[in-house]
GUKE-956004 format. One record per residue (C-alpha): residue in three letters; y, x, z. Coordinates in nm, 3 decimals. Last residue first. Layout:
<pts>
{residu Ala&y Y&x X&z Z}
...
</pts>
This chain:
<pts>
{residu Asp&y -6.660&x -0.941&z 3.067}
{residu Val&y -6.283&x -0.918&z 3.161}
{residu Val&y -6.065&x -1.038&z 3.449}
{residu Tyr&y -5.690&x -0.974&z 3.394}
{residu Lys&y -5.432&x -0.831&z 3.625}
{residu Pro&y -5.071&x -0.806&z 3.568}
{residu Val&y -4.884&x -0.488&z 3.721}
{residu Ser&y -4.612&x -0.660&z 3.961}
{residu Glu&y -4.856&x -0.573&z 4.266}
{residu Ser&y -4.745&x -0.215&z 4.180}
{residu Ile&y -5.024&x 0.062&z 4.201}
{residu Arg&y -5.002&x 0.221&z 4.552}
{residu Thr&y -5.352&x 0.092&z 4.634}
{residu Thr&y -5.526&x 0.256&z 4.328}
{residu Val&y -5.424&x 0.609&z 4.374}
{residu Glu&y -5.410&x 0.578&z 4.768}
{residu Tyr&y -5.783&x 0.499&z 4.780}
{residu Asn&y -5.873&x 0.759&z 4.546}
{residu Ile&y -5.765&x 1.025&z 4.768}
{residu Thr&y -5.479&x 1.290&z 4.760}
{residu Tyr&y -5.382&x 1.604&z 4.609}
{residu Ala&y -5.201&x 1.448&z 4.286}
{residu Trp&y -5.431&x 1.607&z 4.027}
{residu Asn&y -5.741&x 1.551&z 4.238}
{residu Ala&y -5.655&x 1.191&z 4.314}
{residu His&y -5.554&x 1.130&z 3.968}
{residu Asp&y -5.908&x 1.266&z 3.867}
{residu Asp&y -6.061&x 1.053&z 4.128}
{residu Ala&y -5.889&x 0.740&z 4.007}
{residu Thr&y -6.089&x 0.813&z 3.673}
{residu Val&y -5.992&x 0.914&z 3.341}
{residu Glu&y -6.281&x 0.871&z 3.082}
{residu Glu&y -6.363&x 1.017&z 2.720}
{residu Glu&y -6.670&x 0.898&z 2.505}
{residu Gly&y -6.478&x 0.594&z 2.384}
{residu Asp&y -6.168&x 0.511&z 2.589}
{residu Lys&y -6.283&x 0.456&z 2.956}
{residu Gly&y -6.068&x 0.393&z 3.272}
{residu Ile&y -5.732&x 0.488&z 3.440}
{residu Ile&y -5.418&x 0.547&z 3.237}
{residu Thr&y -5.569&x 0.410&z 2.887}
{residu Val&y -5.316&x 0.401&z 2.626}
{residu Thr&y -5.332&x 0.128&z 2.358}
{residu Asp&y -5.131&x 0.184&z 2.056}
{residu Gly&y -4.822&x -0.058&z 2.000}
{residu Val&y -4.622&x 0.248&z 1.839}
{residu Ser&y -4.836&x 0.464&z 1.633}
{residu Ile&y -5.092&x 0.742&z 1.642}
{residu Gly&y -5.233&x 0.837&z 1.322}
{residu Pro&y -5.383&x 1.153&z 1.416}
{residu Ile&y -5.393&x 1.285&z 1.784}
{residu His&y -5.327&x 1.645&z 1.812}
{residu Thr&y -4.949&x 1.619&z 1.832}
{residu Val&y -5.001&x 1.336&z 2.121}
{residu Asp&y -4.820&x 1.511&z 2.409}
{residu Leu&y -4.731&x 1.240&z 2.654}
{residu Met&y -4.421&x 1.103&z 2.799}
{residu Thr&y -4.403&x 0.897&z 3.115}
{residu Met&y -4.162&x 0.594&z 3.166}
{residu Asn&y -4.050&x 0.343&z 3.449}
{residu Met&y -3.928&x 0.569&z 3.722}
{residu Cys&y -3.979&x 0.887&z 3.526}
{residu Ile&y -4.283&x 1.117&z 3.519}
{residu Arg&y -4.141&x 1.471&z 3.482}
{residu Gly&y -4.198&x 1.675&z 3.164}
{residu Val&y -4.544&x 1.649&z 2.972}
{residu Ile&y -4.835&x 1.429&z 3.050}
{residu Lys&y -5.129&x 1.554&z 2.833}
{residu Ala&y -5.307&x 1.337&z 2.587}
{residu Arg&y -5.697&x 1.302&z 2.604}
{residu Lys&y -5.860&x 1.144&z 2.285}
{residu Gly&y -6.053&x 0.833&z 2.242}
{residu Arg&y -5.762&x 0.669&z 2.052}
{residu Ile&y -5.518&x 0.733&z 2.347}
{residu Leu&y -5.639&x 0.877&z 2.683}
{residu Met&y -5.401&x 0.981&z 2.966}
{residu Ser&y -5.344&x 1.315&z 3.124}
{residu Gly&y -5.230&x 1.482&z 3.443}
{residu Asn&y -5.043&x 1.804&z 3.505}
{residu Asn&y -4.692&x 1.833&z 3.374}
{residu Ser&y -4.591&x 1.552&z 3.589}
{residu Leu&y -4.877&x 1.398&z 3.778}
{residu Lys&y -4.725&x 1.488&z 4.109}
{residu Arg&y -4.512&x 1.172&z 4.028}
{residu Asp&y -4.782&x 0.942&z 4.103}
{residu Leu&y -4.809&x 0.660&z 3.879}
{residu Gly&y -4.742&x 0.346&z 4.098}
{residu Glu&y -4.541&x 0.105&z 3.852}
{residu Tyr&y -4.212&x 0.259&z 4.009}
{residu Tyr&y -4.367&x 0.597&z 3.957}
{residu Gly&y -4.368&x 0.541&z 3.590}
{residu Val&y -4.519&x 0.338&z 3.304}
{residu Pro&y -4.368&x 0.248&z 2.999}
{residu Ile&y -4.541&x 0.511&z 2.797}
{residu Val&y -4.345&x 0.750&z 2.553}
{residu Ala&y -4.547&x 0.931&z 2.276}
{residu Ile&y -4.412&x 1.289&z 2.194}
{residu Lys&y -4.519&x 1.462&z 1.885}
{residu Thr&y -4.457&x 1.848&z 1.892}
{residu Gln&y -4.310&x 2.113&z 1.660}
{residu Ala&y -4.405&x 2.436&z 1.827}
{residu Ser&y -4.363&x 2.587&z 2.177}
{residu Thr&y -4.222&x 2.281&z 2.339}
{residu Gln&y -4.043&x 2.313&z 2.657}
{residu Phe&y -4.132&x 2.133&z 2.980}
{residu Thr&y -3.949&x 2.109&z 3.320}
{residu Ser&y -3.602&x 2.005&z 3.154}
{residu Gly&y -3.499&x 1.869&z 3.484}
{residu Tyr&y -3.554&x 1.535&z 3.373}
{residu Gly&y -3.764&x 1.498&z 3.047}
{residu Val&y -3.864&x 1.696&z 2.752}
{residu Phe&y -3.698&x 2.000&z 2.619}
{residu Ser&y -3.702&x 2.130&z 2.263}
{residu Asp&y -3.799&x 2.502&z 2.193}
{residu Ala&y -4.001&x 2.396&z 1.877}
{residu His&y -3.881&x 2.061&z 1.726}
{residu Leu&y -3.943&x 1.754&z 1.831}
{residu Asn&y -4.110&x 1.432&z 1.663}
{residu Arg&y -4.051&x 1.121&z 1.904}
{residu Ile&y -4.268&x 0.824&z 1.956}
{residu His&y -4.187&x 0.505&z 2.114}
{residu Val&y -4.359&x 0.206&z 2.294}
{residu Val&y -4.705&x 0.335&z 2.338}
{residu Lys&y -4.872&x 0.043&z 2.521}
{residu Ala&y -5.025&x 0.040&z 2.877}
{residu Lys&y -5.383&x 0.041&z 3.044}
{residu Trp&y -5.552&x 0.054&z 3.376}
{residu Ser&y -5.911&x -0.003&z 3.411}
{residu Met&y -6.037&x -0.116&z 3.728}
{residu Val&y -6.386&x -0.233&z 3.844}
{residu Pro&y -6.534&x 0.115&z 3.862}
{residu Glu&y -6.915&x 0.119&z 3.883}
{residu Leu&y -7.114&x 0.271&z 4.181}
{residu Gln&y -7.473&x 0.371&z 4.167}
{residu Phe&y -7.761&x 0.415&z 4.399}
{residu Asp&y -8.032&x 0.574&z 4.229}
{residu Thr&y -8.004&x 0.901&z 4.399}
{residu Lys&y -8.128&x 0.756&z 4.719}
{residu Gly&y -8.294&x 1.073&z 4.852}
{residu Thr&y -8.128&x 1.129&z 5.171}
{residu Leu&y -7.952&x 1.427&z 5.004}
{residu His&y -7.826&x 1.192&z 4.750}
{residu Leu&y -7.662&x 0.971&z 5.022}
{residu Ser&y -7.487&x 1.284&z 5.174}
{residu Leu&y -7.378&x 1.421&z 4.822}
{residu Arg&y -7.204&x 1.078&z 4.727}
{residu Thr&y -7.061&x 1.062&z 5.093}
{residu Gln&y -6.925&x 1.429&z 5.036}
{residu Leu&y -6.781&x 1.347&z 4.702}
{residu Ser&y -6.558&x 1.086&z 4.895}
{residu Pro&y -6.543&x 0.723&z 4.953}
{residu Trp&y -6.685&x 0.653&z 4.608}
{residu Leu&y -6.529&x 0.396&z 4.393}
{residu Gly&y -6.674&x 0.091&z 4.249}
{residu Tyr&y -6.410&x -0.152&z 4.356}
{residu Leu&y -6.639&x -0.276&z 4.632}
{residu Ser&y -6.678&x 0.093&z 4.727}
{residu Ile&y -6.309&x 0.127&z 4.868}
{residu Gly&y -6.386&x -0.167&z 5.092}
{residu Ile&y -6.729&x -0.290&z 5.223}
{residu Arg&y -6.731&x -0.418&z 5.570}
{residu Val&y -7.073&x -0.461&z 5.717}
{residu Leu&y -7.214&x -0.729&z 5.941}
{residu Asp&y -7.493&x -0.785&z 6.206}
{residu Tyr&y -7.606&x -0.442&z 6.283}
{residu His&y -7.555&x -0.212&z 5.998}
{residu Ala&y -7.544&x 0.101&z 6.223}
{residu Asp&y -7.907&x 0.164&z 6.221}
{residu Pro&y -7.881&x 0.192&z 5.841}
{residu Phe&y -7.640&x 0.463&z 5.847}
{residu Leu&y -7.542&x 0.646&z 5.529}
{residu Met&y -7.476&x 0.385&z 5.279}
{residu Thr&y -7.313&x 0.153&z 5.542}
{residu Ser&y -7.155&x 0.424&z 5.692}
{residu Ala&y -6.973&x 0.502&z 5.362}
{residu Ser&y -6.842&x 0.167&z 5.293}
{residu Ala&y -6.739&x 0.035&z 5.629}
{residu Cys&y -6.992&x 0.006&z 5.913}
{residu Ala&y -6.935&x -0.081&z 6.265}
{residu His&y -7.036&x -0.440&z 6.326}
{residu Lys&y -7.180&x -0.656&z 6.606}
{residu Val&y -7.173&x -1.026&z 6.622}
{residu Leu&y -7.227&x -1.096&z 7.007}
{residu Lys&y -7.483&x -1.339&z 7.135}
{residu Ser&y -7.406&x -1.266&z 7.487}
{residu Phe&y -7.135&x -1.120&z 7.693}
{residu Gly&y -7.261&x -1.146&z 8.045}
{residu Lys&y -7.151&x -0.822&z 8.201}
{residu Ala&y -7.484&x -0.630&z 8.113}
{residu Glu&y -7.418&x -0.756&z 7.740}
{residu Leu&y -7.070&x -0.608&z 7.741}
{residu Thr&y -7.209&x -0.263&z 7.883}
{residu Gln&y -7.499&x -0.243&z 7.640}
{residu Val&y -7.257&x -0.311&z 7.343}
{residu Ala&y -7.044&x -0.028&z 7.483}
{residu Lys&y -7.325&x 0.192&z 7.512}
{residu Lys&y -7.449&x 0.151&z 7.161}
{residu Phe&y -7.096&x 0.191&z 7.026}
{residu Gln&y -7.096&x 0.535&z 7.207}
{residu Asp&y -7.406&x 0.632&z 7.073}
{residu Leu&y -7.280&x 0.537&z 6.719}
{residu Gln&y -6.978&x 0.761&z 6.776}
{residu Leu&y -7.178&x 1.031&z 6.861}
{residu Lys&y -7.363&x 0.980&z 6.535}
{residu Ser&y -7.041&x 0.979&z 6.350}
{residu Tyr&y -6.947&x 1.313&z 6.497}
{residu Lys&y -7.284&x 1.477&z 6.417}
{residu Gln&y -7.252&x 1.346&z 6.051}
{residu Glu&y -7.314&x 1.699&z 5.859}
{residu Ile&y -7.183&x 1.612&z 5.502}
{residu Val&y -6.848&x 1.573&z 5.589}
{residu Asp&y -6.510&x 1.350&z 5.531}
{residu Glu&y -6.689&x 1.025&z 5.431}
{residu Thr&y -6.832&x 0.962&z 5.805}
{residu Ser&y -6.501&x 1.077&z 5.958}
{residu Ala&y -6.352&x 0.824&z 6.170}
{residu Phe&y -6.607&x 0.574&z 6.208}
{residu His&y -6.479&x 0.223&z 6.328}
{residu Thr&y -6.573&x -0.028&z 6.595}
{residu Ala&y -6.648&x -0.391&z 6.648}
{residu Ile&y -6.754&x -0.660&z 6.920}
{residu Gly&y -6.807&x -1.020&z 6.872}
{residu Asp&y -6.782&x -1.353&z 7.001}
{residu Val&y -6.551&x -1.287&z 7.306}
{residu Phe&y -6.551&x -1.462&z 7.622}
{residu Leu&y -6.265&x -1.582&z 7.881}
{residu Lys&y -6.349&x -1.689&z 8.226}
{residu Glu&y -6.020&x -1.547&z 8.364}
{residu Ser&y -6.202&x -1.302&z 8.601}
{residu Ile&y -6.454&x -1.219&z 8.312}
{residu Leu&y -6.166&x -1.141&z 8.092}
{residu Glu&y -6.028&x -0.902&z 8.337}
{residu Asn&y -6.343&x -0.760&z 8.414}
{residu Leu&y -6.387&x -0.687&z 8.045}
{residu Ile&y -6.058&x -0.524&z 8.001}
{residu Gln&y -6.112&x -0.301&z 8.297}
{residu Glu&y -6.435&x -0.180&z 8.156}
{residu Leu&y -6.275&x -0.130&z 7.848}
{residu Glu&y -6.022&x 0.103&z 8.009}
{residu Ser&y -6.278&x 0.276&z 8.216}
{residu Asn&y -6.485&x 0.380&z 7.883}
{residu Ser&y -6.332&x 0.305&z 7.559}
{residu Ser&y -6.035&x 0.090&z 7.405}
{residu Gly&y -5.945&x -0.049&z 7.048}
{residu Leu&y -5.724&x 0.068&z 6.790}
{residu Arg&y -5.643&x 0.436&z 6.720}
{residu Gly&y -5.816&x 0.730&z 6.847}
{residu Met&y -6.106&x 0.717&z 6.586}
{residu Gly&y -6.384&x 0.806&z 6.855}
{residu Thr&y -6.567&x 0.531&z 6.980}
{residu Asp&y -6.256&x 0.291&z 7.005}
{residu Val&y -6.383&x -0.081&z 7.080}
{residu Lys&y -6.261&x -0.353&z 6.920}
{residu Leu&y -6.332&x -0.695&z 7.068}
{residu His&y -6.408&x -0.994&z 6.816}
{residu Ile&y -6.272&x -1.310&z 6.871}
{residu Gln&y -6.392&x -1.604&z 6.666}
{residu Pro&y -6.114&x -1.871&z 6.597}
{residu Arg&y -6.036&x -2.153&z 6.851}
{residu Pro&y -5.963&x -2.489&z 6.701}
{residu Lys&y -5.734&x -2.531&z 6.885}
{residu Cys&y -5.590&x -2.186&z 6.974}
{residu Ser&y -5.589&x -2.134&z 7.347}
{residu Asp&y -5.867&x -1.858&z 7.342}
{residu Leu&y -5.656&x -1.670&z 7.063}
{residu Ala&y -5.350&x -1.612&z 7.312}
{residu Arg&y -5.595&x -1.518&z 7.614}
{residu Val&y -5.796&x -1.272&z 7.378}
{residu Ser&y -5.476&x -1.105&z 7.235}
{residu Glu&y -5.328&x -1.068&z 7.602}
{residu Pro&y -5.672&x -0.890&z 7.693}
{residu Arg&y -5.604&x -0.616&z 7.423}
{residu Ser&y -5.776&x -0.476&z 7.128}
{residu Val&y -5.849&x -0.759&z 6.868}
{residu Ile&y -6.052&x -0.838&z 6.579}
{residu Val&y -5.989&x -1.180&z 6.444}
{residu Trp&y -6.282&x -1.403&z 6.274}
{residu Phe&y -6.090&x -1.687&z 6.116}
{residu Asn&y -6.356&x -1.958&z 6.039}
{residu Ser&y -6.263&x -2.172&z 6.350}
{residu Asp&y -5.896&x -2.188&z 6.233}
{residu Ser&y -5.625&x -2.197&z 6.470}
{residu Phe&y -5.469&x -1.863&z 6.409}
{residu Glu&y -5.133&x -1.967&z 6.263}
{residu Lys&y -5.078&x -2.213&z 6.557}
{residu Thr&y -5.123&x -1.911&z 6.790}
{residu Arg&y -4.825&x -1.734&z 6.664}
{residu Ser&y -4.618&x -1.674&z 6.982}
{residu Gln&y -4.877&x -1.501&z 7.164}
{residu Ile&y -4.976&x -1.298&z 6.875}
{residu Glu&y -4.644&x -1.110&z 6.930}
{residu Pro&y -4.714&x -0.840&z 6.660}
{residu Thr&y -5.070&x -0.905&z 6.490}
{residu Glu&y -5.321&x -0.625&z 6.482}
{residu Gly&y -5.525&x -0.557&z 6.188}
{residu Met&y -5.896&x -0.674&z 6.102}
{residu Ile&y -5.864&x -1.039&z 6.014}
{residu Leu&y -6.218&x -1.123&z 5.898}
{residu Ile&y -6.203&x -1.444&z 5.698}
{residu Lys&y -6.495&x -1.693&z 5.673}
{residu Ser&y -6.448&x -1.921&z 5.367}
{residu Glu&y -6.409&x -2.303&z 5.417}
{residu Pro&y -6.059&x -2.359&z 5.262}
{residu Phe&y -6.076&x -2.079&z 5.008}
{residu Arg&y -5.752&x -2.101&z 4.785}
{residu Ser&y -5.494&x -2.200&z 5.077}
{residu Arg&y -5.705&x -1.995&z 5.310}
{residu Leu&y -5.676&x -1.692&z 5.124}
{residu Leu&y -5.270&x -1.688&z 5.170}
{residu Lys&y -5.334&x -1.758&z 5.544}
{residu Ala&y -5.563&x -1.478&z 5.559}
{residu Glu&y -5.322&x -1.237&z 5.389}
{residu Glu&y -5.046&x -1.349&z 5.623}
{residu Ile&y -5.270&x -1.305&z 5.933}
{residu Ser&y -5.301&x -0.948&z 5.852}
{residu Asn&y -5.528&x -0.681&z 5.729}
{residu Val&y -5.805&x -0.874&z 5.527}
{residu Gly&y -6.175&x -0.877&z 5.532}
{residu Phe&y -6.325&x -1.168&z 5.335}
{residu Leu&y -6.685&x -1.316&z 5.432}
{residu Asp&y -7.009&x -1.350&z 5.300}
{residu Ala&y -6.972&x -1.199&z 4.966}
{residu Gly&y -7.171&x -1.385&z 4.700}
{residu Ala&y -7.047&x -1.233&z 4.374}
{residu Lys&y -6.859&x -1.560&z 4.280}
{residu Phe&y -6.670&x -1.497&z 4.604}
{residu Ala&y -6.626&x -1.126&z 4.544}
{residu Leu&y -6.482&x -1.223&z 4.198}
{residu Glu&y -6.232&x -1.480&z 4.333}
{residu Ala&y -6.110&x -1.259&z 4.620}
{residu Met&y -6.078&x -0.977&z 4.357}
{residu Glu&y -5.804&x -1.181&z 4.155}
{residu Met&y -5.648&x -1.312&z 4.464}
{residu Phe&y -5.554&x -0.971&z 4.603}
{residu Gly&y -5.518&x -0.790&z 4.282}
{residu His&y -5.680&x -0.429&z 4.227}
{residu Gly&y -5.445&x -0.229&z 4.398}
{residu Tyr&y -5.672&x -0.176&z 4.697}
{residu Ala&y -5.745&x -0.532&z 4.737}
{residu Asn&y -5.369&x -0.611&z 4.731}
{residu Ser&y -5.351&x -0.471&z 5.073}
{residu Lys&y -5.671&x -0.645&z 5.226}
{residu Ile&y -5.957&x -0.717&z 4.999}
{residu Val&y -6.247&x -0.618&z 5.219}
{residu Ala&y -6.562&x -0.800&z 5.076}
{residu Thr&y -6.767&x -0.859&z 5.411}
{residu Leu&y -7.147&x -0.853&z 5.370}
{residu Leu&y -7.337&x -1.007&z 5.646}
{residu Thr&y -7.664&x -0.883&z 5.780}
{residu Thr&y -7.960&x -1.128&z 5.810}
{residu Pro&y -8.114&x -1.043&z 5.461}
{residu Lys&y -8.139&x -0.665&z 5.587}
{residu Leu&y -7.912&x -0.461&z 5.392}
{residu Leu&y -7.931&x -0.159&z 5.157}
{residu Asp&y -8.014&x -0.388&z 4.822}
{residu Arg&y -7.726&x -0.592&z 4.925}
{residu Phe&y -7.498&x -0.312&z 4.877}
{residu Asn&y -7.628&x -0.248&z 4.537}
{residu Lys&y -7.581&x -0.616&z 4.468}
{residu Leu&y -7.210&x -0.593&z 4.588}
{residu Asn&y -7.147&x -0.311&z 4.331}
{residu Ser&y -7.305&x -0.491&z 4.048}
{residu Ala&y -7.130&x -0.811&z 4.105}
{residu Val&y -6.796&x -0.636&z 4.116}
{residu Ala&y -6.905&x -0.440&z 3.803}
{residu Arg&y -6.975&x -0.757&z 3.595}
{residu Ser&y -6.631&x -0.896&z 3.695}
{residu Ser&y -6.474&x -0.612&z 3.533}
{residu Leu&y -6.094&x -0.613&z 3.616}
{residu Glu&y -5.851&x -0.499&z 3.351}
{residu Ile&y -5.517&x -0.398&z 3.461}
{residu Trp&y -5.159&x -0.430&z 3.275}
{residu Thr&y -4.879&x -0.220&z 3.110}
{residu Arg&y -4.602&x -0.308&z 2.875}
{residu His&y -4.756&x -0.665&z 2.856}
{residu Asn&y -4.813&x -0.847&z 2.526}
{residu Met&y -5.186&x -0.778&z 2.554}
</pts>
């Protein structure tokens, strides 16, 4: 590669991850590949191509802007638009696509979408305990009565679990599932029939077969990452120890400079690292602009020639320094693995998350869209 930094995407891993989820589902359950937000940092169009080839039934996006971008490449694909759109009433022309499946929370959004020609599918969001989008209880009843009085209908009903991935004991998720079942019954009792029902993201798809319904929405695990350690433990406790995920992303860079520093030399802004002996430093052209968390300063590590190299000094805007004293033969131009495998060693997105006190979702999603992506294998 001639780039300072780049990402490699494994087509084999994408296909394997989707197949593993297919094996959990009934043949009639649709699988949505969620590629919103630059495909969680993996590259929006690149991941769309890989998910399409791997047999995803729908794409899941956040916004109409993402949906339109996809439509230019995939003219017939079904696209689930999951985020709310400001001033949707003035943008009906953009939503006029029968293969757009749009999740809404308010009756005015239903009215606006119902006027589209062609009309998209309209899916009503139910809040079962997330406290974010959607409605519940008396508010839901009021919305349904309003729609009925105006002879408006919806095609689907959706919800989202709040804490499935955060715990091993799933009491709250089960309460949410009960609330969703009641909401479905309410809609059906009011004459809303043949609804497309969906509730599950990655973790709940693994853990709640009863909640698969007509469609599941696979996000973080499409990319081979577990929603959490608790999710993995919960799944294995059910006996599904053979379910595996394979990371799709490898993030790499090149050594651009090497310094030999004497003992007691300082490295980086703020002089936060001081050598205790003669030290060889390699400079990597990746920093917090490219999406490397600054909290990895004097904390994380990368891989060079199959060995770990500790980050020393503060991570800069576009550069990071590594201690490579122990790595023989290192030279300018050597490949550095920021996330991924090199020989027997591996640095994962979860490692980055642990070092930075965050989650793997943020680690990959914050990688700059400017980092080029390449499909391998």
